[in-house]
C-alpha positions, 0 to 999 in steps of 0.5 A: 443695442450697447452697454453690458450686464453682469453674471454671477458664477451663482447661476452655475447653480441655479435650478434652470441652467441646466434647462436650455429654453429657461436659461436662453429666456431668461438670460434674453430678459436680463438683456432686454429689460430697462436698465433704468425707468423708461416711459413708453406710449405714457406708461412707465415701465420700471427698472427690470421691465421690458414690453414684448409678447409672445410672437416677438420672444419665438421669433428672437429665440427661435423657439415655438410658442409652446416652448415660450410658454412653458418656460415663463410658466416655469420662471414664474413658479420659481418667482424669477419674472412676472408678467402683465398681459393686456390685448396689445402687449406683455410687460415682463419683469425680472423679481429680484433684477437689483439682485443681479444687475448691482451698481455703485452709481446707477445714474453715472452707469451710462458714462461709467460706459463711455469711460471704460471704452478709452480704456488702453487695450494694455490696462484692460488685459492687466484689469482681467489678469487682476480680476481673474487672479482674485476670482481664482484666490477666492475659489481656492480660499472657500474650497479650503474653507469647505474641506476643512469644515467637512474634516471638523464634521467628520470628527464631531459626527458621532458614528463610528463608521467612517462612510456613514459620516461622509452620507450624512454630510453629503446627503444634507450637500444635496439637500442644500444645492437642490433647495429653490429658496435664498440659500447660503454656504454649507458651513453656515447652514449645517451649524443652523442644522446641528441647533436641532438636537437630533439633526442627524436623524432630520438629514434623511427627512430633509431631500424627500419633504423638499421634493414633496414641496415642490409637487405641491406647489407645482400642483397649485401652479397647474390649478392656477391657485396661489403659489407661496414664496419659498422661505430661505433655508435658514428659516425652513431649517429654524421652522422645521419645514420638513415636518410640514404636511401638503395635503390638498383641502376638499373642495368643499371646505375651500374659501370661496374667493373670486376668480382670478384669470389665468396669465396663461388664458391671457397670452393665449387669447393674445396670439395672433395665430393660435394653433389648435391646441392653444384653442383647444385649450381656451375652449377647455378654460372657457367652458370650466368657468 
């Protein structure tokens, strides 16, 4: 297989970066998926999607089927991928493929790869040095901006104790880094928060509220119920979502909806040689219908 994929440094801040199995599976999906729409057995497999199966993934990644299923469920939970399963194959689609692999001209991408192979080693070395230098300068510039902004905040926050000021800034920054939805830099997000006059009192409430929402959505996922997408952080702050309540509605009050077959069940049914544990899970689900 020829060609390459792009990896942005923001991947270091990704919530599954420290989860070895999720990270391996996601990078494998980026490498395997189509970079352009293709037909397969009369079926159109779109850009960012590819055909596979739990058995194939298990063999290629040297992970157990249970590890593959767990990693897939985590990536589905945070809207990284979606899957469509039949009795013969599974289609995995990367939800934001265009965000990960943006090309200036998709149609000429493969031609560009061939032309790039003809560049001399000297040109490649020079280009790498220039790129590295630019990236380093950009990183240093951003770090300086962040330091200067933190200094401004320290002088602006009306609290006499300097350690308390630092605690407030660091507490918000920890929350921002852990937030799962789309987010921007510290300065931009903090300026939005400051639009609320009580922002000093709000900051200690953010992380507990985030943990509560994560737990709520995880419970929804475990029950095979619809899980809403994460709002971007700007919207989350503007709408004061830390005040949201996430109490489950009693069963008798819930509107009855037609049951959709959960994806994990279809995957288990698709296994050629399911384990005893797999068979027990299938039976428990079928008995509950």
